[in-house]
MARTOR-888400 format. One record per atom (N, C-alpha, C): x, y, z; residue in three letters. Coordinates in steps of 0.2 Angstrom, whole numbers, plus 5000, padded with zeros to 4 digits. Example, Ala and Ser with C-alpha at 12.3 -4.5 7.8 and 13.67 -1.06 7.14 Angstrom:
506649725039ALA
506249785039ALA
506649845039ALA
506449895035SER
506849955036SER
506450005039SER
This chain:
576451305766MET
576751355768MET
577451365767MET
577551425763LYS
578251425762LYS
578551475766LYS
579251455764LYS
579751515769LYS
580551515762LYS
580851565764LYS
581551565762LYS
582151515767LYS
582351515761VAL
582951435764VAL
583651445760VAL
584151455765PRO
584751455760PRO
584751395755PRO
585351405750GLN
585451345744GLN
585751295749GLN
586251285755ASN
586251205756ASN
585951195760ASN
585651215762ASN
584851185765ASN
584451165761ASN
584651175754ALA
583851165750ALA
583751095749ALA
584351055747SER
584150975746SER
583450945748SER
582950905746PRO
582250895750PRO
582550835751PRO
581950795756LYS
582050745760LYS
581250735763LYS
581250685764LEU
580650635765LEU
580550615771LEU
580350635776TYR
580250595782TYR
579950525782TYR
580350475784LYS
580050405782LYS
579350395788LYS
579250425794GLY
578850425795GLY
578650365801GLY
577850335803VAL
577850275808VAL
577850205807VAL
577650215799ASN
577650135795ASN
578150125795ASN
578650175791GLN
579350135790GLN
579650105796GLN
579550155803PHE
579650115808PHE
579650065810PHE
578850065810PHE
578649995812PHE
578949935809PHE
578949935803TYR
579549885800TYR
580149885802TYR
580549935802GLU
581149925805GLU
581249915810GLU
580649905814SER
580949865822SER
580749795821SER
580549785818ARG
580649695818ARG
580249665820ARG
579349705821LEU
578849695826LEU
578449645821LEU
578349585824THR
577949535822THR
577149545823THR
576949575824LEU
576349575828LEU
575849605824LEU
576149625818LEU
575649665813LEU
575049655811LEU
574949585810PRO
574149545810PRO
573749565816PRO
573849585822LEU
573549595826LEU
573149635825LEU
573349695821ILE
573049775821ILE
572449755820ILE
572149705816PHE
571349705813PHE
571149685816PHE
571349655822PHE
570949645827PHE
570649675830PHE
571049755831ILE
570849805834ILE
570249825832ILE
570049835827PHE
569449855821PHE
568849835825PHE
568749795827SER
568049735830SER
567949785835SER
567249795838ALA
566749835838ALA
566549785843ALA
566349825850PHE
565849785857PHE
565549825859PHE
565149805865PRO
564649835867PRO
564949885873PRO
564649935872VAL
564949995877VAL
564749985883VAL
564049945886SER
563849945890SER
564149925897SER
564449875894ALA
565049845901ALA
565449865902ALA
565649925899GLN
566449965900GLN
566549985906GLN
565950015908LEU
566050075913LEU
565850035921LEU
565649975922SER
565649955928SER
565849985933SER
566450005932ASN
566750025938ASN
566750085939ASN
566650125934THR
566350215935THR
565650235937THR
565250175934LYS
564750225935LYS
564450245942LYS
564650195947ASN
564250215953ASN
564650245958ASN
565250275956ILE
565950305961ILE
565650355963ILE
565350405959GLY
565150475961GLY
564350475965GLY
564050405964LYS
563450395965LYS
563550405975LYS
564050365976LYS
564250345982LYS
564750395986LYS
564950445982LEU
565450475984LEU
564950535987LEU
564150545983LEU
563850595985LEU
563550565991LEU
563250525991ASN
562850485999ASN
563450506004ASN
564150486002ASN
564450516007ASN
564450566008ASN
564550616005THR
564750696004THR
564250706009THR
563650716008GLU
563050726009GLU
562850716016GLU
563150656016LYS
563350616027LYS
563750666028LYS
564350696026GLN
564850726030GLN
564550776032GLN
564350806026ALA
563950886027ALA
563550906031ALA
563050866031ASN
562450846037ASN
562950846045ASN
563450786045ALA
563850796053ALA
564250856053ALA
564650886048ASN
565050936049ASN
564550986052ASN
563751006051SER
563451056051SER
563151026058SER
563250976062GLU
563150946068GLU
563350966072GLU
563950956070SER
564750976077SER
564851026076SER
564551086072GLN
564751166074GLN
564251186076GLN
563851166080SER
563351206084SER
563051136090SER
563051166095SER
562751136100SER
561851126099SER
561551156094GLY
561051126092GLY
560751136085GLY
560351106082LYS
560251136074LYS
559851186073LYS
560051226068THR
559551296070THR
559551296061THR
558951326061ASP
558751316053ASP
559251336049ASP
559651396050GLU
560251376043GLU
560451326043GLU
560851296049THR
561251216049THR
560751186045THR
560151186046LYS
559851126041LYS
559651136035LYS
559651216032GLN
559751226025GLN
560351216023GLN
561051236026VAL
561651196023VAL
561651146022VAL
561351086028ALA
561250996025ALA
561050986018ALA
560351016019GLU
560050996012GLU
560051026006GLU
560251086006THR
560551105999THR
561151135998THR
561551136003GLY
562351166000GLY
562351236003GLY
561951276003LYS
561751366004LYS
561651386009LYS
561951446011THR
561651476017THR
561051546014THR
560651546019SER
560251596019SER
560451666015SER
561051676019SER
561451746018SER
561851746011SER
561651706007GLY
562251716002GLY
562851666002GLY
562951656007GLY
563751626007GLY
564051576005GLY
564851556006SER
564851506002SER
564651436003SER
564651395998SER
564251315999SER
564751266000SER
564451216003SER
565051166002SER
564751105997SER
564151095996ILE
563751055990ILE
563351105985ILE
563751095979ILE
563151125973ILE
563151085967ILE
562551085965TYR
562351065959TYR
562251095953TYR
562551045948VAL
562451095940VAL
562151065934VAL
561751105934SER
561551055926SER
561451125920SER
561751105912LYS
561651145910LYS
560951155906LYS
560651105906GLN
559951095904GLN
559451125906GLN
559251115914ASN
558951145919ASN
559051175924ASN
559751195923GLY
559951255930GLY
560051315927GLY
560051375932ASN
560151445931ASN
560251465936ASN
560851515934ASN
561351535939ASN
561151595945ASN
560451605945LYS
560051645951LYS
559751615955LYS
559851515955ASN
559751465958ASN
559951465966ASN
559851405968ASP
560351415974ASP
560751365975ASP
560851325967GLY
561251275969GLY
561151195971GLY
560751205976SER
560351145976SER
560151105972SER
559851035974LYS
559750955969LYS
559150995965LYS
558651015967THR
558151025966THR
558051115961THR
558651155963ALA
558751225959ALA
559451235956ALA
559651185954PRO
560451175951PRO
560651255949PRO
561251265950LEU
561551325944LEU
561651295937LEU
561951335935LYS
561851345925LYS
562551305922LYS
563051355926ASN
563751335925ASN
564151325928ASN
564851285928LEU
565251255932LEU
565551315935LEU
565951355930ASP
566251405933ASP
565951445938ASP
565351475938LYS
564751505945LYS
564651455949LYS
564851395950ALA
564851315955ALA
565551355959ALA
565851345956ILE
566751365958ILE
566751445964ILE
566351485959ASP
566451555963ASP
566151545969ASP
565451515969VAL
565251515976VAL
565451455979VAL
565751405980LEU
565851355982LEU
566451375986LEU
566351345993ALA
566751325999ALA
567251325996ALA
568051335999PRO
568551295997PRO
568551216000PRO
568751175996GLY
568551115997GLY
567851065996GLY
567551115994GLY
566851095993GLY
566751035987GLY
566151035985THR
565950975980THR
565550995974THR
565550995968ILE
565151015964ILE
564850945960ILE
564350925959TYR
564050865954TYR
563550905949TYR
563950885943ILE
563750915937ILE
563450865932ILE
562750885929ALA
562350865926ALA
562750855919ALA
562650795914GLY
562850785908GLY
562650855903GLY
563150885899GLY
563050925892GLY
563750945891GLY
563551005888ASN
564451025885ASN
564451095889ASN
564951085892GLU
564951155898GLU
565551205892GLU
565451265892THR
565851315888THR
566151385894THR
565751385900GLY
565751425902GLY
565351475903GLY
565351515908THR
564751575908THR
564651605902THR
564251635898LEU
564251655891LEU
564751645886LEU
564951575887ASN
565451545882ASN
566151575883ASN
566351615889VAL
567051625891VAL
567551575889VAL
567351515888GLY
567851455882GLY
568351415888GLY
568251435897PHE
568751415900PHE
568451415908PHE
568751365911ILE
568651375916ILE
569351375922ILE
569351425929GLU
569751425931GLU
569551425938GLU
569851415943SER
569651435949SER
570451405954SER
570451455962ASP
571051465965ASP
570851445971ASP
570351405973LYS
570451375978LYS
570351275974LYS
570251245980PRO
570351155980PRO
569651155978PRO
569351115976VAL
568651085973VAL
568651005973VAL
567950995973GLN
567950915972GLN
567350925966GLN
567550885960ILE
567350905955ILE
566850835951ILE
566250815950PHE
565950745948PHE
565450765945PHE
565750725937GLY
565350765932GLY
564850705929GLY
564450695924SER
564350665921SER
563550605924SER
563250675927TRP
562850635932TRP
561950645927TRP
561550635927ASP
560950615924ASP
560550695927ASP
559950695925GLU
559650745927GLU
559550745934GLU
559350695935ASN
559150685943ASN
559750675947ASN
560250675946PHE
561050655951PHE
560950605954PHE
560550555951GLU
560450475954GLU
560950425951GLU
561150455945LYS
561750385940LYS
562150445938LYS
562750395939GLN
563250455934GLN
563550395929GLN
563650415923ASP
563950375916ASP
564050435910ASP
564650415911ILE
565150445907ILE
564850425898ILE
564750365899ALA
564550355893ALA
563850365889ALA
563550375893ALA
562750405892ALA
562350445894ALA
562850505898HIS
562650565899HIS
563350605899HIS
563850615895PRO
564550645898PRO
564450705900PRO
564650735903THR
564850805906THR
565650825900THR
565650875896VAL
566050875892VAL
566150955891VAL
567150985894ILE
567251025892ILE
567451055885ILE
567051085882GLN
567251095875GLN
566951155872GLN
567451215873PRO
567351275872PRO
567251265864PRO
566951305860ASP
566851315854ASP
567551355852ASP
567651375841ASN
568251395841ASN
568151475841ASN
567451485842GLU
567251595842GLU
567651605851GLU
567651535856SER
567751585861SER
568451585859SER
568951575856ALA
569451585854ALA
569651645852ALA
569251695849ARG
568951785849ARG
569451815853ARG
569251785861SER
569351835865SER
569651805869SER
569651745871THR
570351715877THR
570551645874THR
571151635876ARG
571651585875ARG
571951585880ARG
571551525884LYS
571851495889LYS
571551415891LYS
571851385896ALA
571951315896ALA
571051295898ALA
571051225894LEU
570151245898LEU
569951225903LEU
570551215907MET
570251205915MET
570951225917MET
570851285923LYS
571651285926LYS
571651305933LYS
571851265936PHE
571951285947PHE
572651335946PHE
572451395949THR
572951435950THR
573251465958THR
572951415962HIS
573351415970HIS
573251355972HIS
572651385979ASP
572651295980ASP
572151245979ASP
572351205978VAL
572351115976VAL
572151085980VAL
572451085988LYS
572251015991LYS
571650995993LYS
571850915991GLY
571050885991GLY
570550895984GLY
570850895977THR
570550925972THR
570450875970THR
569850845967VAL
569650785963VAL
569350805957VAL
569550785953ILE
569250795947ILE
568950705943ILE
568350705941ASP
568050645941ASP
567550655936ASP
567550615930ASN
567150585925ASN
566950655921ASN
567350675918LEU
567450745916LEU
567850735910LEU
567350755903VAL
567750745896VAL
568050825891VAL
568750805890PHE
569150875890PHE
569350875882PHE
568950905877ASP
569050915870ASP
568950975868ASP
569750975866GLY
570051035861GLY
569751055855GLY
569450995851GLY
569250985845GLY
568751035844GLY
568651085847GLN
568151115843GLN
568151175845GLN
568651195846ARG
569251245849ARG
569651255843ARG
570051215843ASN
570651235838ASN
570551225830ASN
570851245826ALA
570851265818ALA
571251205816ALA
570851185811TYR
571151135807TYR
571251145799TYR
571751125796ASP
571951125788ASP
571251105783ASP
571251135780GLU
570651115774GLU
570751075769GLU
571451075768LYS
571751045763LYS
572250975764LYS
572651025769GLU
573350965771GLU
573350915776GLU
573350865775GLY
573350825781GLY
572650785780GLY
572350775774ILE
571650745774ILE
571550685774ILE
571250655779ILE
571150565782ILE
570350545782ILE
570450515774LYS
569650485774LYS
569350465781LYS
568850475781GLY
568350465787GLY
568550505795GLY
569050545794ILE
569050605798ILE
568950655796ILE
568550695803GLU
568450755799GLU
569150805801GLU
568950855794GLY
569550885792GLY
570250865792GLY
570950925791GLY
571450915790GLY
571850915796GLY
572550925795ARG
573050925800ARG
572950985806ARG
573150965811LEU
572951015816LEU
573651095813LEU
573151165813MET
573551225812MET
573751235817MET
574451295817SER
574751305822SER
574551375825SER
574751405829ASP
574451465832ASP
574451525829ASP
574851515826THR
575251575823THR
574951575814THR
574351515810GLU
573951495805GLU
573651525807GLU
573351565801LYS
572551605800LYS
572151565797LYS
571451525802PRO
571151505794PRO
570751535790PRO
570451485786SER
570051545780SER
569551575783SER
569051525789VAL
568551535792VAL
568851545799VAL
568551585806GLY
568651565813GLY
569351595814GLY
569651555820TYR
570051605825TYR
570651535825TYR
570951565828ALA
571951525825ALA
571851475834ALA
572151415831THR
572151365837THR
572551405844THR
572151355849VAL
572451415857VAL
573051345857VAL
573451375859TYR
574051335860TYR
574251335871TYR
573751285872GLU
573651295878GLU
573451215882GLU
573551195887PRO
573351145890PRO
572951125890PRO
572251065891LEU
571651045892LEU
571551065901LEU
572051025904LEU
572051035912LEU
572451055914LEU
572751115917GLN
573251135920GLN
573351165927GLN
573851145931PHE
574051175938PHE
574451205936PHE
574651265940VAL
574951295936VAL
575751295940VAL
576651305941SER
576951295945SER
576951325951SER
576551375952ALA
576351425957ALA
575951395963ALA
575651335961THR
575151315966THR
575451275972THR
574951285977THR
575451275984THR
575051205985THR
575451155989GLY
575551095989GLY
574751055992GLY
574850965990GLY
573950935993GLY
574050895987GLY
573650845990ASP
573550785987ASP
573050795981ASP
573050765975VAL
572550795968VAL
572550725966VAL
571850715963THR
571850655959THR
571150675954THR
571450645951ILE
571050655941ILE
570850575939ILE
570450575940GLN
570050505938GLN
569550505933GLN
569350455928ASN
568950415926ASN
568650475921ASN
569150515918CYS
569150565915CYS
569550545907CYS
569050595903VAL
569450595895VAL
569650665892VAL
570350645891PHE
570550705888PHE
570850685878PHE
570550745877VAL
570450705869VAL
570550785864VAL
571050775859ASN
571150835855ASN
571450895859ASN
572150895864GLY
572350945865GLY
572750965860GLY
572751045861ALA
573551065855ALA
574051075858ALA
573851075867SER
574551075871SER
574751045875SER
574850985875PHE
574850965882PHE
574250925885PHE
573850865887ALA
573250845891ALA
573050875897ALA
573750855900LEU
573850855909LEU
574350885908LEU
574550955912GLN
575150975912GLN
574951015921GLN
575650995926ALA
575451005932ALA
576151025935ALA
576151075939GLY
576651085943GLY
576551055951GLY
576851025954HIS
576650985962HIS
577151025967HIS
576851035972ARG
577251075975ARG
577150985982ARG
576850975983SER
576950915989SER
576250885990SER
576350815992GLY
575950765993GLY
576050715989GLY
575350685986LYS
575150655981LYS
574650665975LYS
574850675970PHE
574450665964PHE
574450625960PHE
573850595959THR
573450535957THR
573250555949THR
573350495945VAL
573050525937VAL
573050445936VAL
572450415939LYS
572050345938LYS
571650345934LYS
571450295929ASN
570950255927ASN
570750315920ASN
571050355916ASN
570950425912ASN
570850375903ASN
570650405899ILE
570850395892ILE
571150475890ILE
571850455888PHE
572150515883PHE
572150495876PHE
571950545872VAL
572050505866VAL
572050585860VAL
572550585856CYS
572650635852CYS
572650715855CYS
573450715858ASN
573550755862ASN
574250775858ASN
574750835859ARG
575150855856ARG
575650875861ARG
576250865859MET
576750865866MET
576850815871MET
576450795873ALA
576550765880ALA
575850755882ALA
575450685884ALA
574850665887ALA
574750705894ALA
575350695898ILE
575550705904ILE
576250715904ILE
576250765908GLU
576750835910GLU
576650815918GLU
577050805922MET
577250825930MET
577950845931MET
577950895937TYR
578550935937TYR
578650955944TYR
579050955949GLY
579050985956GLY
579151035954GLY
578851075960THR
578851165961THR
579051165969THR
579251125973CYS
579451155980CYS
580351155977CYS
580451215980ALA
581151225982ALA
581751185986ALA
582351185979SER
582951145982SER
583051155987SER
583451125992THR
583851185999THR
584651145999THR
584751105995GLY
585351075995GLY
586051105990GLY
585851165988GLY
586451185985GLY
586151185977GLY
586851225975PRO
586651205966PRO
586951115964PRO
586351105959ASN
586351025955ASN
586150975962ASN
585751005966THR
585450975970THR
584450955968THR
584350915969LEU
583450905969LEU
583250905975LEU
582750935975SER
582350905982SER
581750875980SER
581350815985LEU
580950775983LEU
580250815984LEU
579750825980CYS
579350885982CYS
578750825986CYS
578550785982GLY
577850745983GLY
578150675978GLY
577450655977ASN
577350585974ASN
576850575969ASN
576850555962VAL
576550555957VAL
576250495954VAL
575550455956GLU
575550395951GLU
575150385947GLU
575350375942ILE
575050365934ILE
574750305932ILE
574350275934ALA
574050195935ALA
573350215930ALA
573250135926ASN
572750125924ASN
572550165919ASN
572850215914ASN
572750245910ASN
572850235903ASN
572450245899THR
572450225892THR
572750285887THR
573350295885ILE
573750345881ILE
573950325874ILE
573450355870LEU
573550345862LEU
573850385860LEU
573850405851PHE
574250435846PHE
574450515851PHE
574850535853THR
575350585855THR
575650585851THR
575550665849TRP
575950695842TRP
576250755844TRP
576750745840SER
577450815841SER
577350875843SER
577750925842ARG
577651005844ARG
577551025838ARG
577750995832THR
577751015828THR
577550965821THR
577450985814LYS
577150925808LYS
577950875807LYS
578350905806ASP
579050865802ASP
579150815811ASP
578750795815PHE
578850735821PHE
579350725823PHE
579950785823GLN
580450775825GLN
580550805833GLN
580150845835ASP
580150865843ASP
579550845848ASP
579750825854MET
579250795859MET
578750755856MET
578050725858GLY
577750665857GLY
577750605862GLY
577650625868TYR
577650575871TYR
577050575877TYR
576750495877GLY
576250475882GLY
576650495889GLY
577050485893VAL
577050515899VAL
577750535898VAL
577850615902ARG
578350655903ARG
578750665910ARG
579150615911VAL
579450615920VAL
580050665919VAL
579750725924MET
580250795924MET
580450775929MET
580550805936THR
580950825942THR
580750835947THR
581050835952LYS
580850835958LYS
580250785961LYS
580050735959CYS
579550695960CYS
579750625960CYS
579250595966ASP
579450505965ASP
578650485960ASP
578950455955TYR
578550425949TYR
578450355950TYR
577850335951ASN
577650265951ASN
577250255943ASN
577350225938ILE
577050215932ILE
576950155931ILE
576250135931HIS
575950045929HIS
575450055929HIS
575249985924ASN
574749965923ASN
574450025917ASN
574750055914ASN
574450105908ASN
574650045902ASN
574150095897ILE
574350075890ILE
574650125886ILE
575150135883LEU
575650175881LEU
575650165873LEU
575350195870GLY
575450165863GLY
575350225856GLY
575750235849ALA
575450265846ALA
575850345848ALA
576550335850SER
576650395854SER
577050405847SER
577150475843ILE
577550495839ILE
578250475841ILE
578550505847LEU
579250465849LEU
579050425854LEU
579050435858SER
578850375864SER
578550375869SER
578250305872GLY
577750305877GLY
577850345884GLY
578550345886VAL
579050375889VAL
579450395890VAL
579550475891ASP
580250515890ASP
580450525899ASP
581250515900HIS
581650505904HIS
582250545904HIS
582150585900THR
582550625901THR
582950715904THR
582650695908ARG
582450755913ARG
583350775917ARG
583450685919PHE
584050685926PHE
583650695931PHE
582950675931ASN
582650665939ASN
583050585941ASN
582950595948LYS
583350535951LYS
582950465948LYS
583550425947ASN
583350355946ASN
583150335950ASN
583150335956GLU
582850295963GLU
582050335964GLU
581850385961TRP
581250415962TRP
580950395955TRP
581050335951VAL
580650295947VAL
580550235944VAL
579750205945LYS
579550165944LYS
579150165938LYS
579450105934ILE
578950125928ILE
578750025928ILE
578150025929ASP
577949925930ASP
577249905926ASP
577249845922ASN
576749815922ASN
576449845917ASN
576749895912ASN
576449935905ASN
576449885901ASN
575849915895ILE
575849905888ILE
576149945884ILE
576549925879PHE
576849985876PHE
576749935868PHE
576549985862PHE
576649965855PHE
576550015849PHE
576950025846VAL
576750055841VAL
577150115843VAL
577550135847ASN
577850205848ASN
578350215844ASN
578150265840LYS
578950275835LYS
579550245834LYS
579850295842ASP
580450295840ASP
580550275848ASP
580550205849LYS
580350155855LYS
580050185860LYS
580150145866ASP
579750145871ASP
579850195876ASP
580550195877LEU
580650255883LEU
581250265879LEU
581250345880HIS
581950385882HIS
582150405886HIS
582650385887TYR
583250375893TYR
583850415892TYR
584150475898SER
584750495896SER
585050485903SER
585650435902PRO
585650435910PRO
586450485911PRO
586550535907ALA
587150595907ALA
587050635902ALA
587450695903SER
587350755897SER
587650715891SER
587250745884ASN
587250735878ASN
587150655877ASN
586750635880THR
586750555880THR
585850535881THR
585450495876ARG
584950515874ARG
584850405872ARG
584450355876LEU
584650295875LEU
583750305871LEU
583650245867ARG
582950225865ARG
582850135866ARG
582450145869ILE
582450075876ILE
581750045872ILE
581749985870ASP
581149955870ASP
580949915876ASP
580249905879ALA
580049885884ALA
580149815888ALA
580549765882ALA
580949705883ALA
581449725888ALA
582049775887ASP
582649785888ASP
582549845896ASP
581749845899PHE
581849895904PHE
582149875909PHE
582149805911GLY
582449755913GLY
583249805917GLY
583649805912ASP
584249845912ASP
584549905915ASP
583749935916LEU
583949995918LEU
584050015925LEU
584350075927GLU
584550075935GLU
583950125936GLU
583450115938VAL
582850135942VAL
582950095946VAL
582250125949ALA
581850105957ALA
581550015954ALA
581150025950SER
580949955949SER
580749975939SER
580649915937ALA
580449925930ALA
580349855929ALA
579749825930THR
579749745929THR
579049755926THR
578949695922GLY
578449665919GLY
577849695914GLY
578449745911ASN
578149785905ASN
578349745898ASN
577849755895LYS
577849705887LYS
577649755881LYS
577949735875ASN
577849775870ASN
577349735866ASN
576849745866GLU
576249705861GLU
575549745860GLU
575249725855ILE
574649765852ILE
574149745854ILE
573649765860PRO
573049735862PRO
572549735857PRO
572349675855LYS
571849665850LYS
571149695853LYS
570949705859GLU
570449725862GLU
570249785859GLU
570649845857LEU
570749905858LEU
570249935852LEU
569749995856LYS
569149995851LYS
569450065847LYS
570050035842ILE
570450115839ILE
569850145833ILE
569750195831ASN
569350235826ASN
569950185820ASN
569850165815LYS
570050115811LYS
570550175805LYS
570150215804ASP
570450255798ASP
570850305801ASP
570850315809TYR
571350355810TYR
572050315812TYR
571850265813LEU
572550205816LEU
572850205807LEU
572550215802GLU
572650205794GLU
573050265794GLU
572950315795GLY
573050375795GLY
573850375798GLY
573750365805TYR
574450365808TYR
575050325806TYR
574850265804LEU
575150215802LEU
575650225796LEU
575350255791ASN
575450295785ASN
575850365785ASN
575950385791ALA
576150465792ALA
576750475789ALA
576650515783ARG
577450545780ARG
577350635781ARG
577950655780TYR
578150725782TYR
578850735776TYR
578650795772ALA
578750795764ALA
579150865765ALA
579750895764GLU
580050955760GLU
580150955754GLU
579951005749GLN
580251015742GLN
580551085742GLN
581051095739THR
581251175739THR
581351185730THR
581251235728ASP
581051265722ASP
581751345723ASP
582251315716LEU
582751365719LEU
582951385711LEU
582651475710ASP
582651485703ASP
583451515704ASP
584051485702ARG
584651535702ARG
584751575697ARG
584251595692ASN
584451645689ASN
583851715690ASN
583651715696SER
583351755698SER
583851825700SER
583351875699PRO
583851955701PRO
584051945706PRO
583551935713ALA
583851935719ALA
584551895720ALA
584551815716ASN
585051755717ASN
585651805714ASN
585451815707MET
586151845705MET
586551905709MET
586151935714TRP
586351985716TRP
586851945722TRP
586451885725ARG
586951865732ARG
587351815728ARG
587251785721SER
588151775720SER
588651795717SER
588451875716MET
588951895716MET
589351935722MET
589051925727LEU
589051955734LEU
589551905738LEU
589551835733GLY
589651775737GLY
589051745741GLY
588351755742MET
588051755748MET
587651685746MET
587351665751ASN
586851585748ASN
586451615746ASN
586251575740LEU
585451585734LEU
585151545741LEU
584651595738GLN
584051565740GLN
583451545738GLN
582851515741GLY
582251475736GLY
581551465740GLY
581051445738THR
580651435742THR
580451355745THR
580251355750MET
580151255752MET
579551235754MET
579151205752THR
578451185753THR
578751135758THR
578251125764SER
578251055767SER
577551045765SER
577550965768THR
576750945766THR
576850895773THR
576250875776VAL
576250815780VAL
575550775778VAL
575650705779THR
575050655777THR
574350675782THR
574650685788ILE
574050675795ILE
574550705801ILE
574350745805PHE
574650785810PHE
574350805816PHE
574050765818CYS
573550795825CYS
572950815824CYS
572750775819ASN
571950785816ASN
571650775822ASN
571050785821LYS
570450775826LYS
570150725828LYS
570150685834TYR
569850625835TYR
569250625837TYR
568950595836PRO
568050585835PRO
568050565845PRO
567650645848TRP
567950635855TRP
567350555860TRP
566850555855LYS
566350515859LYS
566750465857LYS
567050435852GLU
567550375851GLU
567950345856GLU
568050395858ALA
568650415863ALA
568550365871ALA
567950385872ILE
567550365876ILE
567550275877ILE
567450255871ASN
567450175869ASN
568050135872ASN
568550185872LEU
569150165876LEU
568950095881LEU
568750135887PHE
568350125895PHE
568450045894PHE
568950005898GLY
568649935899GLY
568749895894GLY
569349925889ASN
569549855884ASN
569949815885ASN
570449815890VAL
570949765891VAL
570949765898VAL
570649695902SER
570649675908SER
571449695910SER
571349745918GLY
571949745920GLY
572449805919GLY
572249835912TYR
572749895909TYR
572449925906TYR
572649995906GLY
572450045904GLY
571650055907GLY
571250125906ALA
570750145908ALA
570150075910ALA
569950055917GLN
569350005917GLN
568550035916GLN
């Protein structure tokens, strides 16, 4: 990539990158990195998540039966059909719908024995607050539209077998994974909620932007990793379509209030945030998820309720709990590693409880608390931090002030709570070895070529103007595609911390 630069900005520079920071921080844990590369069986990792959906399925079906009986003095044929299939004979809204990409058809009634084919179709016919059970498979939307949207609260439980008897994200994952062709006509978040959300639950889904993104064919090539560095939305790849700079999962700021739960999911290869949400009221829970290789921030949550106390005041909109998540390789906005790159970004107007997470390998910091949210609304407890390039926490106690703090010094923060945090490398983490090596050796460089005798520069010189040359920038790795199936292997690596 070439661009014009003035002479006084023409000096070459080399960004030191992550590996230099790693040594300058005087970490003594480098030998432990080699333990990360060991592999373990996957079968035991998901013991806490495999059967959650099955229990919820049974409970939901029982509740549907109870609700149907309570709405009528006698159980009519219509009520009996809703209880058994979730579908009314008149084609009205359903309270329970089943989806199977392999065995479904969008003309079916959505029952367990006759599932629909696509998730977006199920959302269309679902009653507000209803439940969707979706079998494993790759979901791209009806006719490969490339995104899923909902204007109503829904409960989605993914990664079921085709008989809807067993939920297992490792054995049969439900993957929201549009291809690059979809970017030709639609450029939206993979999944977006645009209005009512009260009671929404997202469970056991894999969100992967790696197939839709565009990756450079020459720059940022890492041995053992598919493709090169992530291309921007303004760069045109030689084949296909430009990267879509939209979040993987988004709740827009106009969303109405209510409790929301995101659990047991995988977010990988997000080109612009993994999870970005506006929160109006209630409790927003993000627990037991995997976030790997996402750009700008893995999690960004901000309050959207109105402030009523006048200028320079903050209203408390609701609570945000971020617990037992594994968050790794969060990249910056741009390939020079200078702007953003946070595991969790604390915004404003919410009470944040961030605990028992693994926050590692962020280009800047594991947690960002620089938006002047009230300190009494921030708790950061019992988290593991490691190899975050620019310290573990960014903190701004006042304007034009940004402190960079190690986990060991969190106890000196004037926040509601900051105990039990530690800076160590979990040897049990099943990180892709080639990707880790590329991250630790990341480098950015700029080189300027200035021709003082070119006709244009000679003319500029005569007029007392700055001379111009061409600048070439290169990076060894930047938001390269992480193997999404390997991201699933991160469940259950460290007892008590990260996704279990």
